[in-house]
PDB file of N, CA, C and O in Angstrom:
ATOM      1  N   MET A   1     180.143 168.172  37.255  1.00  0.00           N
ATOM      2  CA  MET A   1     178.851 168.320  36.611  1.00  0.00           C
ATOM      3  C   MET A   1     177.775 167.672  37.473  1.00  0.00           C
ATOM      4  O   MET A   1     177.951 166.557  37.965  1.00  0.00           O
ATOM      5  N   LEU A   2     176.693 168.353  37.648  1.00  0.00           N
ATOM      6  CA  LEU A   2     175.589 167.830  38.441  1.00  0.00           C
ATOM      7  C   LEU A   2     174.740 166.876  37.607  1.00  0.00           C
ATOM      8  O   LEU A   2     174.503 167.106  36.421  1.00  0.00           O
ATOM      9  N   THR A   3     174.293 165.812  38.244  1.00  0.00           N
ATOM     10  CA  THR A   3     173.412 164.856  37.583  1.00  0.00           C
ATOM     11  C   THR A   3     171.972 165.243  37.870  1.00  0.00           C
ATOM     12  O   THR A   3     171.591 165.417  39.028  1.00  0.00           O
ATOM     13  N   GLN A   4     171.180 165.378  36.831  1.00  0.00           N
ATOM     14  CA  GLN A   4     169.784 165.778  36.999  1.00  0.00           C
ATOM     15  C   GLN A   4     168.894 164.552  37.179  1.00  0.00           C
ATOM     16  O   GLN A   4     169.139 163.492  36.603  1.00  0.00           O
ATOM     17  N   PHE A   5     167.861 164.725  37.990  1.00  0.00           N
ATOM     18  CA  PHE A   5     166.864 163.672  38.182  1.00  0.00           C
ATOM     19  C   PHE A   5     165.515 164.324  38.414  1.00  0.00           C
ATOM     20  O   PHE A   5     165.419 165.527  38.658  1.00  0.00           O
ATOM     21  N   TYR A   6     164.490 163.518  38.333  1.00  0.00           N
ATOM     22  CA  TYR A   6     163.154 163.988  38.688  1.00  0.00           C
ATOM     23  C   TYR A   6     162.486 162.932  39.546  1.00  0.00           C
ATOM     24  O   TYR A   6     162.896 161.771  39.553  1.00  0.00           O
ATOM     25  N   GLU A   7     161.457 163.340  40.266  1.00  0.00           N
ATOM     26  CA  GLU A   7     160.687 162.412  41.095  1.00  0.00           C
ATOM     27  C   GLU A   7     159.313 162.225  40.476  1.00  0.00           C
ATOM     28  O   GLU A   7     158.649 163.183  40.080  1.00  0.00           O
ATOM     29  N   TYR A   8     158.905 160.969  40.404  1.00  0.00           N
ATOM     30  CA  TYR A   8     157.628 160.609  39.797  1.00  0.00           C
ATOM     31  C   TYR A   8     156.725 160.059  40.894  1.00  0.00           C
ATOM     32  O   TYR A   8     157.072 159.067  41.536  1.00  0.00           O
ATOM     33  N   PHE A   9     155.572 160.687  41.119  1.00  0.00           N
ATOM     34  CA  PHE A   9     154.624 160.289  42.157  1.00  0.00           C
ATOM     35  C   PHE A   9     153.443 159.574  41.508  1.00  0.00           C
ATOM     36  O   PHE A   9     152.903 160.036  40.503  1.00  0.00           O
ATOM     37  N   GLN A  10     153.049 158.439  42.092  1.00  0.00           N
ATOM     38  CA  GLN A  10     151.913 157.693  41.543  1.00  0.00           C
ATOM     39  C   GLN A  10     151.163 157.007  42.683  1.00  0.00           C
ATOM     40  O   GLN A  10     151.775 156.468  43.605  1.00  0.00           O
ATOM     41  N   LEU A  11     149.825 157.033  42.610  1.00  0.00           N
ATOM     42  CA  LEU A  11     148.980 156.362  43.597  1.00  0.00           C
ATOM     43  C   LEU A  11     148.524 155.011  43.055  1.00  0.00           C
ATOM     44  O   LEU A  11     148.210 154.880  41.872  1.00  0.00           O
ATOM     45  N   TYR A  12     148.490 154.009  43.931  1.00  0.00           N
ATOM     46  CA  TYR A  12     147.979 152.679  43.591  1.00  0.00           C
ATOM     47  C   TYR A  12     146.896 152.316  44.597  1.00  0.00           C
ATOM     48  O   TYR A  12     147.083 152.503  45.799  1.00  0.00           O
ATOM     49  N   ASN A  13     145.763 151.797  44.121  1.00  0.00           N
ATOM     50  CA  ASN A  13     144.689 151.399  45.036  1.00  0.00           C
ATOM     51  C   ASN A  13     144.109 150.030  44.701  1.00  0.00           C
ATOM     52  O   ASN A  13     143.051 149.664  45.212  1.00  0.00           O
ATOM     53  N   THR A  14     144.790 149.275  43.851  1.00  0.00           N
ATOM     54  CA  THR A  14     144.376 147.908  43.531  1.00  0.00           C
ATOM     55  C   THR A  14     145.598 147.006  43.548  1.00  0.00           C
ATOM     56  O   THR A  14     146.708 147.466  43.281  1.00  0.00           O
ATOM     57  N   PRO A  15     145.411 145.722  43.859  1.00  0.00           N
ATOM     58  CA  PRO A  15     146.538 144.790  43.807  1.00  0.00           C
ATOM     59  C   PRO A  15     147.091 144.721  42.382  1.00  0.00           C
ATOM     60  O   PRO A  15     146.334 144.557  41.425  1.00  0.00           O
ATOM     61  N   GLN A  16     148.400 144.846  42.249  1.00  0.00           N
ATOM     62  CA  GLN A  16     149.025 144.820  40.926  1.00  0.00           C
ATOM     63  C   GLN A  16     150.535 144.770  41.044  1.00  0.00           C
ATOM     64  O   GLN A  16     151.095 144.808  42.140  1.00  0.00           O
ATOM     65  N   GLU A  17     151.181 144.685  39.890  1.00  0.00           N
ATOM     66  CA  GLU A  17     152.632 144.728  39.840  1.00  0.00           C
ATOM     67  C   GLU A  17     153.077 146.185  39.847  1.00  0.00           C
ATOM     68  O   GLU A  17     152.521 147.022  39.137  1.00  0.00           O
ATOM     69  N   VAL A  18     154.092 146.474  40.664  1.00  0.00           N
ATOM     70  CA  VAL A  18     154.677 147.813  40.714  1.00  0.00           C
ATOM     71  C   VAL A  18     156.112 147.687  40.213  1.00  0.00           C
ATOM     72  O   VAL A  18     156.938 147.016  40.832  1.00  0.00           O
ATOM     73  N   ARG A  19     156.398 148.327  39.106  1.00  0.00           N
ATOM     74  CA  ARG A  19     157.748 148.288  38.542  1.00  0.00           C
ATOM     75  C   ARG A  19     158.557 149.455  39.092  1.00  0.00           C
ATOM     76  O   ARG A  19     158.089 150.593  39.113  1.00  0.00           O
ATOM     77  N   SER A  20     159.761 149.162  39.531  1.00  0.00           N
ATOM     78  CA  SER A  20     160.587 150.237  40.070  1.00  0.00           C
ATOM     79  C   SER A  20     161.231 151.041  38.943  1.00  0.00           C
ATOM     80  O   SER A  20     160.903 152.215  38.770  1.00  0.00           O
ATOM     81  N   GLU A  21     162.128 150.446  38.183  1.00  0.00           N
ATOM     82  CA  GLU A  21     162.803 151.099  37.058  1.00  0.00           C
ATOM     83  C   GLU A  21     163.269 152.511  37.416  1.00  0.00           C
ATOM     84  O   GLU A  21     163.005 153.470  36.691  1.00  0.00           O
ATOM     85  N   CYS A  22     163.969 152.617  38.552  1.00  0.00           N
ATOM     86  CA  CYS A  22     164.424 153.906  39.053  1.00  0.00           C
ATOM     87  C   CYS A  22     165.640 153.700  39.950  1.00  0.00           C
ATOM     88  O   CYS A  22     166.059 152.567  40.187  1.00  0.00           O
ATOM     89  N   ASN A  23     166.198 154.791  40.442  1.00  0.00           N
ATOM     90  CA  ASN A  23     167.339 154.707  41.345  1.00  0.00           C
ATOM     91  C   ASN A  23     166.891 154.489  42.787  1.00  0.00           C
ATOM     92  O   ASN A  23     167.489 153.686  43.503  1.00  0.00           O
ATOM     93  N   ALA A  24     165.855 155.189  43.217  1.00  0.00           N
ATOM     94  CA  ALA A  24     165.345 155.065  44.581  1.00  0.00           C
ATOM     95  C   ALA A  24     163.825 154.968  44.535  1.00  0.00           C
ATOM     96  O   ALA A  24     163.167 155.626  43.729  1.00  0.00           O
ATOM     97  N   LEU A  25     163.286 154.139  45.413  1.00  0.00           N
ATOM     98  CA  LEU A  25     161.842 153.901  45.442  1.00  0.00           C
ATOM     99  C   LEU A  25     161.347 154.024  46.876  1.00  0.00           C
ATOM    100  O   LEU A  25     161.942 153.463  47.796  1.00  0.00           O
ATOM    101  N   THR A  26     160.248 154.765  47.062  1.00  0.00           N
ATOM    102  CA  THR A  26     159.599 154.871  48.364  1.00  0.00           C
ATOM    103  C   THR A  26     158.131 154.517  48.187  1.00  0.00           C
ATOM    104  O   THR A  26     157.461 155.038  47.295  1.00  0.00           O
ATOM    105  N   VAL A  27     157.633 153.625  49.045  1.00  0.00           N
ATOM    106  CA  VAL A  27     156.223 153.240  49.034  1.00  0.00           C
ATOM    107  C   VAL A  27     155.642 153.643  50.381  1.00  0.00           C
ATOM    108  O   VAL A  27     156.047 153.117  51.417  1.00  0.00           O
ATOM    109  N   VAL A  28     154.692 154.576  50.370  1.00  0.00           N
ATOM    110  CA  VAL A  28     154.071 155.085  51.592  1.00  0.00           C
ATOM    111  C   VAL A  28     152.628 154.603  51.636  1.00  0.00           C
ATOM    112  O   VAL A  28     151.862 154.846  50.704  1.00  0.00           O
ATOM    113  N   ASN A  29     152.255 153.920  52.713  1.00  0.00           N
ATOM    114  CA  ASN A  29     150.876 153.461  52.870  1.00  0.00           C
ATOM    115  C   ASN A  29     150.055 154.613  53.445  1.00  0.00           C
ATOM    116  O   ASN A  29     150.153 154.922  54.632  1.00  0.00           O
ATOM    117  N   ILE A  30     149.248 155.243  52.598  1.00  0.00           N
ATOM    118  CA  ILE A  30     148.412 156.362  53.051  1.00  0.00           C
ATOM    119  C   ILE A  30     146.961 155.927  53.232  1.00  0.00           C
ATOM    120  O   ILE A  30     146.076 156.759  53.430  1.00  0.00           O
ATOM    121  N   GLY A  31     146.726 154.624  53.162  1.00  0.00           N
ATOM    122  CA  GLY A  31     145.386 154.083  53.355  1.00  0.00           C
ATOM    123  C   GLY A  31     145.154 153.664  54.793  1.00  0.00           C
ATOM    124  O   GLY A  31     145.921 154.011  55.691  1.00  0.00           O
ATOM    125  N   THR A  32     144.073 152.905  55.000  1.00  0.00           N
ATOM    126  CA  THR A  32     143.718 152.438  56.345  1.00  0.00           C
ATOM    127  C   THR A  32     143.890 150.934  56.502  1.00  0.00           C
ATOM    128  O   THR A  32     143.667 150.399  57.589  1.00  0.00           O
ATOM    129  N   THR A  33     144.284 150.242  55.433  1.00  0.00           N
ATOM    130  CA  THR A  33     144.535 148.803  55.507  1.00  0.00           C
ATOM    131  C   THR A  33     146.027 148.550  55.352  1.00  0.00           C
ATOM    132  O   THR A  33     146.771 149.426  54.911  1.00  0.00           O
ATOM    133  N   THR A  34     146.457 147.356  55.715  1.00  0.00           N
ATOM    134  CA  THR A  34     147.854 146.982  55.560  1.00  0.00           C
ATOM    135  C   THR A  34     148.146 146.695  54.091  1.00  0.00           C
ATOM    136  O   THR A  34     147.417 145.947  53.440  1.00  0.00           O
ATOM    137  N   ALA A  35     149.207 147.290  53.580  1.00  0.00           N
ATOM    138  CA  ALA A  35     149.666 147.007  52.218  1.00  0.00           C
ATOM    139  C   ALA A  35     150.747 145.937  52.304  1.00  0.00           C
ATOM    140  O   ALA A  35     151.520 145.901  53.261  1.00  0.00           O
ATOM    141  N   ILE A  36     150.795 145.075  51.307  1.00  0.00           N
ATOM    142  CA  ILE A  36     151.811 144.024  51.274  1.00  0.00           C
ATOM    143  C   ILE A  36     152.598 144.172  49.983  1.00  0.00           C
ATOM    144  O   ILE A  36     152.036 144.121  48.889  1.00  0.00           O
ATOM    145  N   LEU A  37     153.903 144.357  50.122  1.00  0.00           N
ATOM    146  CA  LEU A  37     154.802 144.527  48.985  1.00  0.00           C
ATOM    147  C   LEU A  37     155.791 143.369  48.987  1.00  0.00           C
ATOM    148  O   LEU A  37     156.719 143.342  49.796  1.00  0.00           O
ATOM    149  N   ASP A  38     155.595 142.417  48.086  1.00  0.00           N
ATOM    150  CA  ASP A  38     156.434 141.211  48.020  1.00  0.00           C
ATOM    151  C   ASP A  38     156.551 140.522  49.381  1.00  0.00           C
ATOM    152  O   ASP A  38     157.638 140.093  49.767  1.00  0.00           O
ATOM    153  N   GLY A  39     155.445 140.417  50.100  1.00  0.00           N
ATOM    154  CA  GLY A  39     155.428 139.734  51.390  1.00  0.00           C
ATOM    155  C   GLY A  39     155.747 140.623  52.581  1.00  0.00           C
ATOM    156  O   GLY A  39     155.551 140.206  53.723  1.00  0.00           O
ATOM    157  N   LEU A  40     156.233 141.839  52.345  1.00  0.00           N
ATOM    158  CA  LEU A  40     156.543 142.778  53.423  1.00  0.00           C
ATOM    159  C   LEU A  40     155.292 143.563  53.778  1.00  0.00           C
ATOM    160  O   LEU A  40     154.728 144.247  52.924  1.00  0.00           O
ATOM    161  N   GLU A  41     154.852 143.474  55.024  1.00  0.00           N
ATOM    162  CA  GLU A  41     153.665 144.208  55.460  1.00  0.00           C
ATOM    163  C   GLU A  41     154.029 145.658  55.772  1.00  0.00           C
ATOM    164  O   GLU A  41     154.968 145.932  56.519  1.00  0.00           O
ATOM    165  N   ILE A  42     153.267 146.576  55.185  1.00  0.00           N
ATOM    166  CA  ILE A  42     153.459 148.006  55.425  1.00  0.00           C
ATOM    167  C   ILE A  42     152.191 148.521  56.099  1.00  0.00           C
ATOM    168  O   ILE A  42     151.143 148.628  55.463  1.00  0.00           O
ATOM    169  N   ALA A  43     152.290 148.835  57.380  1.00  0.00           N
ATOM    170  CA  ALA A  43     151.141 149.291  58.164  1.00  0.00           C
ATOM    171  C   ALA A  43     150.696 150.675  57.692  1.00  0.00           C
ATOM    172  O   ALA A  43     151.485 151.410  57.098  1.00  0.00           O
ATOM    173  N   PRO A  44     149.433 151.036  57.954  1.00  0.00           N
ATOM    174  CA  PRO A  44     148.974 152.383  57.613  1.00  0.00           C
ATOM    175  C   PRO A  44     149.895 153.442  58.232  1.00  0.00           C
ATOM    176  O   PRO A  44     150.199 153.385  59.423  1.00  0.00           O
ATOM    177  N   GLY A  45     150.331 154.392  57.428  1.00  0.00           N
ATOM    178  CA  GLY A  45     151.231 155.444  57.891  1.00  0.00           C
ATOM    179  C   GLY A  45     152.707 155.098  57.795  1.00  0.00           C
ATOM    180  O   GLY A  45     153.556 155.975  57.951  1.00  0.00           O
ATOM    181  N   ALA A  46     153.024 153.842  57.542  1.00  0.00           N
ATOM    182  CA  ALA A  46     154.421 153.412  57.442  1.00  0.00           C
ATOM    183  C   ALA A  46     154.882 153.462  55.987  1.00  0.00           C
ATOM    184  O   ALA A  46     154.088 153.682  55.072  1.00  0.00           O
ATOM    185  N   GLN A  47     156.184 153.250  55.798  1.00  0.00           N
ATOM    186  CA  GLN A  47     156.718 153.291  54.446  1.00  0.00           C
ATOM    187  C   GLN A  47     157.844 152.288  54.257  1.00  0.00           C
ATOM    188  O   GLN A  47     158.459 151.831  55.220  1.00  0.00           O
ATOM    189  N   TYR A  48     158.100 151.956  53.002  1.00  0.00           N
ATOM    190  CA  TYR A  48     159.232 151.118  52.603  1.00  0.00           C
ATOM    191  C   TYR A  48     160.107 151.975  51.699  1.00  0.00           C
ATOM    192  O   TYR A  48     159.606 152.637  50.790  1.00  0.00           O
ATOM    193  N   VAL A  49     161.421 151.963  51.948  1.00  0.00           N
ATOM    194  CA  VAL A  49     162.344 152.765  51.156  1.00  0.00           C
ATOM    195  C   VAL A  49     163.454 151.874  50.619  1.00  0.00           C
ATOM    196  O   VAL A  49     164.074 151.122  51.371  1.00  0.00           O
ATOM    197  N   SER A  50     163.701 151.960  49.320  1.00  0.00           N
ATOM    198  CA  SER A  50     164.809 151.268  48.675  1.00  0.00           C
ATOM    199  C   SER A  50     165.661 152.327  47.997  1.00  0.00           C
ATOM    200  O   SER A  50     165.249 152.920  47.000  1.00  0.00           O
ATOM    201  N   THR A  51     166.857 152.564  48.540  1.00  0.00           N
ATOM    202  CA  THR A  51     167.727 153.593  47.977  1.00  0.00           C
ATOM    203  C   THR A  51     168.772 152.960  47.074  1.00  0.00           C
ATOM    204  O   THR A  51     169.131 151.793  47.239  1.00  0.00           O
ATOM    205  N   GLY A  52     169.250 153.732  46.132  1.00  0.00           N
ATOM    206  CA  GLY A  52     170.283 153.258  45.227  1.00  0.00           C
ATOM    207  C   GLY A  52     171.507 154.145  45.292  1.00  0.00           C
ATOM    208  O   GLY A  52     171.432 155.310  45.682  1.00  0.00           O
ATOM    209  N   ASN A  53     172.632 153.574  44.905  1.00  0.00           N
ATOM    210  CA  ASN A  53     173.865 154.341  44.805  1.00  0.00           C
ATOM    211  C   ASN A  53     173.929 155.026  43.444  1.00  0.00           C
ATOM    212  O   ASN A  53     173.121 154.750  42.557  1.00  0.00           O
ATOM    213  N   GLU A  54     174.885 155.908  43.295  1.00  0.00           N
ATOM    214  CA  GLU A  54     175.060 156.605  42.027  1.00  0.00           C
ATOM    215  C   GLU A  54     175.254 155.597  40.894  1.00  0.00           C
ATOM    216  O   GLU A  54     175.970 154.608  41.053  1.00  0.00           O
ATOM    217  N   ASN A  55     174.626 155.848  39.773  1.00  0.00           N
ATOM    218  CA  ASN A  55     174.705 155.011  38.568  1.00  0.00           C
ATOM    219  C   ASN A  55     174.058 153.642  38.731  1.00  0.00           C
ATOM    220  O   ASN A  55     174.384 152.724  37.978  1.00  0.00           O
ATOM    221  N   GLU A  56     173.158 153.479  39.683  1.00  0.00           N
ATOM    222  CA  GLU A  56     172.410 152.229  39.845  1.00  0.00           C
ATOM    223  C   GLU A  56     170.953 152.449  39.451  1.00  0.00           C
ATOM    224  O   GLU A  56     170.396 153.529  39.651  1.00  0.00           O
ATOM    225  N   ILE A  57     170.347 151.403  38.888  1.00  0.00           N
ATOM    226  CA  ILE A  57     168.920 151.419  38.581  1.00  0.00           C
ATOM    227  C   ILE A  57     168.311 150.146  39.148  1.00  0.00           C
ATOM    228  O   ILE A  57     168.773 149.045  38.849  1.00  0.00           O
ATOM    229  N   ASN A  58     167.284 150.294  39.958  1.00  0.00           N
ATOM    230  CA  ASN A  58     166.547 149.168  40.529  1.00  0.00           C
ATOM    231  C   ASN A  58     165.519 148.716  39.494  1.00  0.00           C
ATOM    232  O   ASN A  58     164.659 149.500  39.093  1.00  0.00           O
ATOM    233  N   MET A  59     165.601 147.466  39.060  1.00  0.00           N
ATOM    234  CA  MET A  59     164.685 146.945  38.036  1.00  0.00           C
ATOM    235  C   MET A  59     163.678 145.952  38.625  1.00  0.00           C
ATOM    236  O   MET A  59     163.068 145.183  37.882  1.00  0.00           O
ATOM    237  N   THR A  60     163.500 145.958  39.934  1.00  0.00           N
ATOM    238  CA  THR A  60     162.603 145.021  40.602  1.00  0.00           C
ATOM    239  C   THR A  60     161.155 145.234  40.184  1.00  0.00           C
ATOM    240  O   THR A  60     160.704 146.363  39.986  1.00  0.00           O
ATOM    241  N   ARG A  61     160.440 144.122  40.055  1.00  0.00           N
ATOM    242  CA  ARG A  61     158.987 144.153  39.838  1.00  0.00           C
ATOM    243  C   ARG A  61     158.343 143.645  41.125  1.00  0.00           C
ATOM    244  O   ARG A  61     158.398 142.451  41.422  1.00  0.00           O
ATOM    245  N   TYR A  62     157.745 144.536  41.871  1.00  0.00           N
ATOM    246  CA  TYR A  62     157.142 144.205  43.161  1.00  0.00           C
ATOM    247  C   TYR A  62     155.688 143.782  42.976  1.00  0.00           C
ATOM    248  O   TYR A  62     154.997 144.268  42.080  1.00  0.00           O
ATOM    249  N   ARG A  63     155.236 142.871  43.832  1.00  0.00           N
ATOM    250  CA  ARG A  63     153.822 142.479  43.871  1.00  0.00           C
ATOM    251  C   ARG A  63     153.163 143.245  45.017  1.00  0.00           C
ATOM    252  O   ARG A  63     153.576 143.120  46.170  1.00  0.00           O
ATOM    253  N   LEU A  64     152.148 144.028  44.701  1.00  0.00           N
ATOM    254  CA  LEU A  64     151.430 144.830  45.692  1.00  0.00           C
ATOM    255  C   LEU A  64     150.053 144.242  45.921  1.00  0.00           C
ATOM    256  O   LEU A  64     149.329 143.938  44.973  1.00  0.00           O
ATOM    257  N   SER A  65     149.689 144.083  47.203  1.00  0.00           N
ATOM    258  CA  SER A  65     148.334 143.655  47.563  1.00  0.00           C
ATOM    259  C   SER A  65     147.954 144.337  48.873  1.00  0.00           C
ATOM    260  O   SER A  65     148.769 145.025  49.489  1.00  0.00           O
ATOM    261  N   PHE A  66     146.708 144.138  49.288  1.00  0.00           N
ATOM    262  CA  PHE A  66     146.193 144.764  50.504  1.00  0.00           C
ATOM    263  C   PHE A  66     145.434 143.731  51.322  1.00  0.00           C
ATOM    264  O   PHE A  66     144.944 142.742  50.776  1.00  0.00           O
ATOM    265  N   THR A  67     145.333 143.959  52.647  1.00  0.00           N
ATOM    266  CA  THR A  67     144.586 143.054  53.517  1.00  0.00           C
ATOM    267  C   THR A  67     143.494 143.815  54.247  1.00  0.00           C
ATOM    268  O   THR A  67     143.641 145.001  54.542  1.00  0.00           O
ATOM    269  N   GLY A  68     142.403 143.130  54.534  1.00  0.00           N
ATOM    270  CA  GLY A  68     141.337 143.713  55.336  1.00  0.00           C
ATOM    271  C   GLY A  68     140.453 144.679  54.576  1.00  0.00           C
ATOM    272  O   GLY A  68     140.629 144.920  53.382  1.00  0.00           O
ATOM    273  N   ALA A  69     139.490 145.228  55.316  1.00  0.00           N
ATOM    274  CA  ALA A  69     138.541 146.192  54.748  1.00  0.00           C
ATOM    275  C   ALA A  69     139.003 147.600  55.094  1.00  0.00           C
ATOM    276  O   ALA A  69     139.586 147.831  56.153  1.00  0.00           O
ATOM    277  N   GLY A  70     138.740 148.519  54.209  1.00  0.00           N
ATOM    278  CA  GLY A  70     139.125 149.909  54.433  1.00  0.00           C
ATOM    279  C   GLY A  70     139.591 150.544  53.145  1.00  0.00           C
ATOM    280  O   GLY A  70     139.229 150.100  52.055  1.00  0.00           O
ATOM    281  N   ASN A  71     140.394 151.585  53.268  1.00  0.00           N
ATOM    282  CA  ASN A  71     140.913 152.295  52.096  1.00  0.00           C
ATOM    283  C   ASN A  71     142.268 151.725  51.700  1.00  0.00           C
ATOM    284  O   ASN A  71     143.243 151.844  52.441  1.00  0.00           O
ATOM    285  N   ASP A  72     142.319 151.106  50.527  1.00  0.00           N
ATOM    286  CA  ASP A  72     143.558 150.541  49.997  1.00  0.00           C
ATOM    287  C   ASP A  72     144.222 151.585  49.112  1.00  0.00           C
ATOM    288  O   ASP A  72     143.765 151.836  47.997  1.00  0.00           O
ATOM    289  N   ILE A  73     145.306 152.198  49.603  1.00  0.00           N
ATOM    290  CA  ILE A  73     146.002 153.185  48.769  1.00  0.00           C
ATOM    291  C   ILE A  73     147.440 153.373  49.254  1.00  0.00           C
ATOM    292  O   ILE A  73     147.700 153.559  50.443  1.00  0.00           O
ATOM    293  N   VAL A  74     148.353 153.319  48.301  1.00  0.00           N
ATOM    294  CA  VAL A  74     149.751 153.615  48.594  1.00  0.00           C
ATOM    295  C   VAL A  74     150.245 154.675  47.610  1.00  0.00           C
ATOM    296  O   VAL A  74     149.774 154.768  46.476  1.00  0.00           O
ATOM    297  N   LEU A  75     151.196 155.458  48.071  1.00  0.00           N
ATOM    298  CA  LEU A  75     151.870 156.442  47.235  1.00  0.00           C
ATOM    299  C   LEU A  75     153.252 155.897  46.912  1.00  0.00           C
ATOM    300  O   LEU A  75     154.015 155.562  47.818  1.00  0.00           O
ATOM    301  N   VAL A  76     153.576 155.806  45.634  1.00  0.00           N
ATOM    302  CA  VAL A  76     154.887 155.333  45.202  1.00  0.00           C
ATOM    303  C   VAL A  76     155.648 156.522  44.624  1.00  0.00           C
ATOM    304  O   VAL A  76     155.159 157.214  43.731  1.00  0.00           O
ATOM    305  N   ILE A  77     156.855 156.747  45.149  1.00  0.00           N
ATOM    306  CA  ILE A  77     157.705 157.841  44.687  1.00  0.00           C
ATOM    307  C   ILE A  77     158.973 157.227  44.103  1.00  0.00           C
ATOM    308  O   ILE A  77     159.679 156.473  44.772  1.00  0.00           O
ATOM    309  N   ARG A  78     159.248 157.561  42.851  1.00  0.00           N
ATOM    310  CA  ARG A  78     160.440 157.051  42.171  1.00  0.00           C
ATOM    311  C   ARG A  78     161.410 158.202  41.896  1.00  0.00           C
ATOM    312  O   ARG A  78     160.998 159.282  41.473  1.00  0.00           O
ATOM    313  N   LYS A  79     162.696 157.963  42.139  1.00  0.00           N
ATOM    314  CA  LYS A  79     163.747 158.916  41.769  1.00  0.00           C
ATOM    315  C   LYS A  79     164.366 158.410  40.471  1.00  0.00           C
ATOM    316  O   LYS A  79     164.960 157.333  40.432  1.00  0.00           O
ATOM    317  N   ILE A  80     164.219 159.200  39.409  1.00  0.00           N
ATOM    318  CA  ILE A  80     164.660 158.774  38.083  1.00  0.00           C
ATOM    319  C   ILE A  80     165.658 159.792  37.537  1.00  0.00           C
ATOM    320  O   ILE A  80     165.372 160.987  37.466  1.00  0.00           O
ATOM    321  N   TYR A  81     166.835 159.295  37.153  1.00  0.00           N
ATOM    322  CA  TYR A  81     167.850 160.170  36.561  1.00  0.00           C
ATOM    323  C   TYR A  81     167.549 160.431  35.099  1.00  0.00           C
ATOM    324  O   TYR A  81     167.029 159.561  34.400  1.00  0.00           O
ATOM    325  N   LYS A  82     167.875 161.630  34.636  1.00  0.00           N
ATOM    326  CA  LYS A  82     167.670 161.989  33.223  1.00  0.00           C
ATOM    327  C   LYS A  82     168.807 161.437  32.394  1.00  0.00           C
ATOM    328  O   LYS A  82     168.831 161.625  31.178  1.00  0.00           O
TER     329      LYS A  82
END
């Protein structure tokens, strides 16, 4: 039997908490400033990927912030099983 999932896309442009609550999480910096996710610097155009194994759910609450002047925006993609 195949396991169904969907992908949830969300944009963030202010410092805040990002809840994963999913199997796999990708954070893509599509802005012009450096994004910081729990102390990890994500340069413009770069991404952070957290993958999960079957039957795993990542419950991490990440702290998102930005440095410098420019466009602060990241795209967060979550893989969520039904």
